N, CA, C and O of each residue as an XYZ file, in Angstrom:
384
protein
N      -1.845      9.201    -10.708
C      -0.674      8.667    -10.042
C       0.124      7.873    -11.079
O      -0.418      7.009    -11.770
N       1.385      8.174    -11.172
C       2.250      7.540    -12.172
C       2.542      6.078    -11.824
O       2.867      5.772    -10.677
N       2.431      5.177    -12.797
C       2.705      3.759    -12.552
C       4.149      3.474    -12.133
O       4.433      2.425    -11.555
N       5.070      4.417    -12.428
C       6.480      4.200    -12.093
C       6.826      4.606    -10.658
O       7.941      4.352    -10.200
N       5.891      5.230     -9.947
C       6.147      5.601     -8.554
C       6.308      4.352     -7.699
O       5.714      3.311     -7.978
N       7.110      4.470     -6.666
C       7.378      3.347     -5.763
C       6.799      3.681     -4.383
O       7.410      4.417     -3.607
N       5.614      3.132     -4.088
C       4.996      3.445     -2.797
C       5.684      2.724     -1.640
O       6.182      1.607     -1.778
N       5.691      3.404     -0.501
C       6.212      2.815      0.737
C       5.484      3.465      1.903
O       4.899      4.539      1.764
N       5.524      2.807      3.045
C       4.955      3.409      4.239
C       5.800      4.613      4.630
O       7.023      4.596      4.493
N       5.143      5.650      5.114
C       5.851      6.846      5.549
C       6.701      6.532      6.778
O       6.469      5.541      7.469
N       7.669      7.375      7.034
C       8.505      7.237      8.211
C       7.622      7.202      9.451
O       6.675      7.979      9.568
N       7.929      6.312     10.361
C       7.207      6.133     11.623
C       5.801      5.562     11.436
O       4.974      5.641     12.344
N       5.532      4.995     10.281
C       4.263      4.306     10.030
C       4.583      2.826      9.871
O       5.511      2.462      9.150
N       3.818      1.977     10.541
C       4.096      0.540     10.538
C       2.831     -0.258     10.283
O       1.752      0.095     10.761
N       2.971     -1.326      9.535
C       1.887     -2.281      9.306
C       2.086     -3.422     10.294
O       3.144     -4.050     10.325
N       1.064     -3.686     11.098
C       1.170     -4.717     12.131
C      -0.070     -5.600     12.143
O      -1.150     -5.182     11.728
N       0.101     -6.817     12.621
C      -1.032     -7.719     12.839
C      -1.708     -7.321     14.139
O      -1.046     -7.017     15.131
N      -3.025     -7.325     14.120
C      -3.810     -7.054     15.323
C      -4.119     -8.396     15.960
O      -5.047     -9.090     15.545
N      -3.344     -8.757     16.964
C      -3.487    -10.076     17.578
C      -4.826    -10.241     18.282
O      -5.320    -11.362     18.408
N      -5.419     -9.151     18.740
C      -6.710     -9.225     19.425
C      -7.838     -9.423     18.414
O      -8.667    -10.320     18.566
N      -7.861     -8.583     17.390
C      -8.940     -8.635     16.406
C      -8.696     -9.585     15.252
O      -9.625     -9.925     14.519
N      -7.446    -10.020     15.081
C      -7.131    -10.964     14.027
C      -6.891    -10.350     12.665
O      -6.637    -11.084     11.710
N      -6.961     -9.040     12.533
C      -6.723     -8.386     11.249
C      -5.375     -7.691     11.241
O      -4.429     -8.122     11.902
N      -5.304     -6.613     10.486
C      -4.089     -5.809     10.407
C      -4.427     -4.368     10.739
O      -5.553     -3.914     10.534
N      -3.436     -3.657     11.255
C      -3.599     -2.241     11.559
C      -2.396     -1.483     11.028
O      -1.295     -2.024     10.919
N      -2.625     -0.235     10.704
C      -1.565      0.676     10.313
C      -1.333      1.590     11.509
O      -2.210      2.367     11.886
N      -0.151      1.492     12.099
C       0.195      2.305     13.262
C       0.975      3.520     12.805
O       1.868      3.415     11.963
N       0.637      4.681     13.363
C       1.351      5.917     13.078
C       1.319      6.759     14.348
O       0.521      6.476     15.241
N       2.160      7.785     14.459
C       2.281      8.502     15.726
C       0.962      9.034     16.301
O       0.802      9.079     17.520
N       0.033      9.428     15.460
C      -1.216     10.007     15.942
C      -2.286      8.968     16.245
O      -3.331      9.311     16.800
N      -2.052      7.711     15.896
C      -3.078      6.711     16.154
C      -2.884      5.438     15.361
O      -1.763      5.032     15.057
N      -4.011      4.815     15.033
C      -3.970      3.593     14.238
C      -5.187      3.543     13.328
O      -6.207      4.185     13.576
N      -5.045      2.772     12.286
C      -6.097      2.601     11.295
C      -6.303      1.107     11.101
O      -5.392      0.402     10.667
N      -7.506      0.621     11.424
C      -7.820     -0.791     11.206
C      -7.963     -1.025      9.706
O      -8.585     -0.227      9.006
N      -7.393     -2.110      9.221
C      -7.381     -2.401      7.789
C      -8.152     -3.674      7.493
O      -8.146     -4.620      8.280
N      -8.816     -3.681      6.343
C      -9.401     -4.941      5.888
C      -8.300     -5.733      5.174
O      -7.189     -5.235      4.996
N      -8.609     -6.945      4.774
C      -7.599     -7.820      4.163
C      -7.049     -7.237      2.866
O      -5.862     -7.386      2.578
N      -7.895     -6.578      2.085
C      -7.449     -5.987      0.819
C      -6.455     -4.865      1.069
O      -5.409     -4.804      0.422
N      -6.773     -3.981      1.997
C      -5.879     -2.867      2.322
C      -4.534     -3.383      2.826
O      -3.485     -2.868      2.442
N      -4.566     -4.393      3.679
C      -3.319     -4.967      4.192
C      -2.496     -5.584      3.061
O      -1.275     -5.434      3.029
N      -3.162     -6.275      2.135
C      -2.452     -6.895      1.005
C      -1.765     -5.839      0.144
O      -0.648     -6.050     -0.329
N      -2.429     -4.708     -0.058
C      -1.826     -3.616     -0.830
C      -0.588     -3.104     -0.107
O       0.483     -2.990     -0.704
N      -0.735     -2.795      1.177
C       0.369     -2.190      1.920
C       1.543     -3.137      2.113
O       2.685     -2.687      2.205
N       1.290     -4.425      2.177
C       2.390     -5.389      2.292
C       3.320     -5.321      1.087
O       4.499     -5.659      1.194
N       2.806     -4.893     -0.047
C       3.607     -4.805     -1.275
C       4.284     -3.444     -1.443
O       5.109     -3.268     -2.340
N       3.943     -2.496     -0.595
C       4.474     -1.132     -0.719
C       5.778     -1.013      0.063
O       5.793     -0.565      1.210
N       6.865     -1.419     -0.576
C       8.167     -1.479      0.084
C       9.218     -0.594     -0.590
O      10.401     -0.691     -0.266
N       8.802      0.262     -1.518
C       9.681      1.154     -2.287
C      10.554      0.399     -3.280
O      11.301      1.026     -4.032
N      10.484     -0.913     -3.303
C      11.212     -1.701     -4.300
C      10.330     -1.950     -5.518
O      10.814     -1.997     -6.649
N       9.047     -2.107     -5.278
C       8.091     -2.343     -6.366
C       7.496     -1.015     -6.821
O       7.259     -0.112     -6.019
N       7.261     -0.920     -8.121
C       6.544      0.242     -8.639
C       5.053      0.044     -8.396
O       4.601     -1.054     -8.071
N       4.309      1.114     -8.560
C       2.861      1.028     -8.456
C       2.331      0.012     -9.465
O       1.436     -0.771     -9.147
N       2.878      0.024    -10.673
C       2.456     -0.936    -11.702
C       2.727     -2.371    -11.259
O       1.914     -3.256    -11.526
N       3.842     -2.617    -10.594
C       4.164     -3.963    -10.110
C       3.240     -4.387     -8.969
O       2.849     -5.551     -8.884
N       2.895     -3.451     -8.101
C       1.945     -3.744     -7.023
C       0.610     -4.161     -7.626
O       0.024     -5.168     -7.226
N       0.138     -3.381     -8.590
C      -1.138     -3.678     -9.249
C      -1.078     -5.036     -9.943
O      -1.995     -5.844     -9.791
N      -0.020     -5.297    -10.698
C       0.098     -6.566    -11.425
C       0.127     -7.755    -10.469
O      -0.495     -8.782    -10.738
N       0.836     -7.622     -9.371
C       0.910     -8.703     -8.383
C      -0.465     -9.001     -7.804
O      -0.868    -10.160     -7.714
N      -1.185     -7.953     -7.411
C      -2.519     -8.141     -6.833
C      -3.499     -8.704     -7.856
O      -4.297     -9.584     -7.535
N      -3.441     -8.201     -9.083
C      -4.343     -8.683    -10.136
C      -4.100    -10.167    -10.400
O      -5.044    -10.945    -10.537
N      -2.837    -10.549    -10.469
C      -2.487    -11.951    -10.709
C      -2.897    -12.838     -9.531
O      -3.437    -13.928     -9.717
N      -2.636    -12.361     -8.345
C      -2.937    -13.125     -7.126
C      -4.434    -13.407     -6.985
O      -4.833    -14.477     -6.527
N      -5.256    -12.433     -7.384
C      -6.701    -12.554     -7.165
C      -7.502    -12.816     -8.437
O      -8.728    -12.922     -8.387
N      -6.818    -12.921     -9.579
C      -7.507    -13.205    -10.829
C      -8.480    -12.120    -11.246
O      -9.566    -12.406    -11.752
N      -8.087    -10.871    -11.032
C      -8.929     -9.715    -11.338
C      -8.216     -8.883    -12.402
O      -6.989     -8.789    -12.379
N      -8.960     -8.274    -13.339
C      -8.310     -7.434    -14.351
C      -7.497     -6.299    -13.718
O      -7.940     -5.659    -12.765
N      -6.319     -6.068    -14.257
C      -5.403     -5.069    -13.704
C      -6.006     -3.672    -13.682
O      -5.720     -2.901    -12.766
N      -6.838     -3.321    -14.671
C      -7.407     -1.971    -14.681
C      -8.345     -1.749    -13.498
O      -8.408     -0.642    -12.964
N      -9.071     -2.782    -13.083
C      -9.937     -2.658    -11.910
C      -9.108     -2.546    -10.635
O      -9.414     -1.744     -9.752
N      -8.072     -3.347    -10.551
C      -7.185     -3.301     -9.390
C      -6.506     -1.939     -9.314
O      -6.420     -1.350     -8.236
N      -6.028     -1.436    -10.439
C      -5.321     -0.156    -10.469
C      -6.185      0.963     -9.925
O      -5.712      1.792     -9.147
N      -7.425      0.996    -10.318
C      -8.334      2.055     -9.863
C      -8.445      2.040     -8.334
O      -8.340      3.084     -7.691
N      -8.657      0.864     -7.763
C      -8.804      0.749     -6.313
C      -7.498      1.041     -5.576
O      -7.502      1.723     -4.551
N      -6.395      0.534     -6.090
C      -5.096      0.748     -5.449
C      -4.727      2.226     -5.470
O      -4.282      2.767     -4.458
N      -4.907      2.880     -6.603
C      -4.579      4.305     -6.718
C      -5.446      5.130     -5.768
O      -4.948      6.038     -5.103
N      -6.724      4.820     -5.704
C      -7.620      5.553     -4.802
C      -7.185      5.365     -3.344
O      -7.086      6.335     -2.593
N      -6.929      4.126     -2.951
C      -6.536      3.823     -1.574
C      -5.208      4.489     -1.213
O      -5.111      5.162     -0.187
N      -4.190      4.305     -2.051
C      -2.886      4.894     -1.754
C      -2.943      6.415     -1.804
O      -2.239      7.085     -1.049
N      -3.767      6.963     -2.679
C      -3.935      8.413     -2.739
C      -4.485      8.971     -1.435
O      -4.028     10.009     -0.957
N      -5.467      8.280     -0.859
C      -6.028      8.726      0.426
C      -4.975      8.643      1.536
O      -4.857      9.556      2.354
N      -4.216      7.553      1.562
C      -3.178      7.424      2.592
C      -2.053      8.436      2.384
O      -1.508      8.973      3.349
N      -1.710      8.691      1.137
C      -0.678      9.685      0.831
C      -1.125     11.072      1.303
O      -0.326     11.820      1.867
N      -2.383     11.416      1.079
C      -2.918     12.711      1.507
C      -2.857     12.866      3.032
O      -2.739     13.982      3.539
N      -2.936     11.767      3.745
C      -2.862     11.791      5.215
C      -1.427     11.671      5.726
O      -1.193     11.688      6.935
N      -0.468     11.551      4.809
C       0.930     11.451      5.199
C       1.349     10.076      5.689
O       2.365      9.942      6.372
N       0.567      9.041      5.342
C       0.857      7.689      5.815
C       1.607      6.849      4.792
O       2.176      5.812      5.133
N       1.609      7.290      3.543
C       2.311      6.597      2.462
C       3.136      7.626      1.703
O       2.661      8.723      1.411
N       4.371      7.265      1.388
C       5.235      8.096      0.554
C       5.296      7.475     -0.831
O       5.202      6.257     -0.982
N       5.454      8.321     -1.837
C       5.539      7.866     -3.228
C       6.886      8.298     -3.780
O       7.100      9.470     -4.089
N       7.788      7.337     -3.898
C       9.158      7.604     -4.338
C       9.252      7.586     -5.862
O       8.521      6.860     -6.536
N      10.167      8.400     -6.389
C      10.465      8.366     -7.817
C      11.844      7.752     -8.000
O      12.663      7.750     -7.082
N      12.087      7.235     -9.189
C      13.403      6.679     -9.485
C      13.497      5.208     -9.152
O      12.491      4.536     -8.925
N      14.722      4.720     -9.127
C      14.976      3.302     -8.898
C      14.754      2.893     -7.456
O      14.597      3.739     -6.576
N      14.742      1.591     -7.221
C      14.544      1.097     -5.859
C      15.729      1.452     -4.971
O      16.839      1.661     -5.461
N      15.492      1.520     -3.658
C      16.604      1.807     -2.745
C      17.620      0.671     -2.766
O      17.273     -0.481     -3.025
N      18.858      1.002     -2.495
C      19.899     -0.032     -2.508
C      20.066     -0.665     -1.150
O      20.899     -1.555     -0.981
């Protein structure tokens, strides 16, 4: 996955707080996916304005973890969501 890609939630996919369970969920037309705190933190940064490299750097800085370790986990997670059609990976500059 290219570091210059700009991840975002797919159309009709929403990140929401689960008021009952206290965590976060990813809502999409076919259902929902319960998220742990790490997954929610990743998706909160996926707004098509930040590149994948910026998402990784932000998380690494926030948690004091080496960027290469964060990158591996972020790429794996976003790759799985992308394969399910829940995350889009934009090329080029941020949306205006």
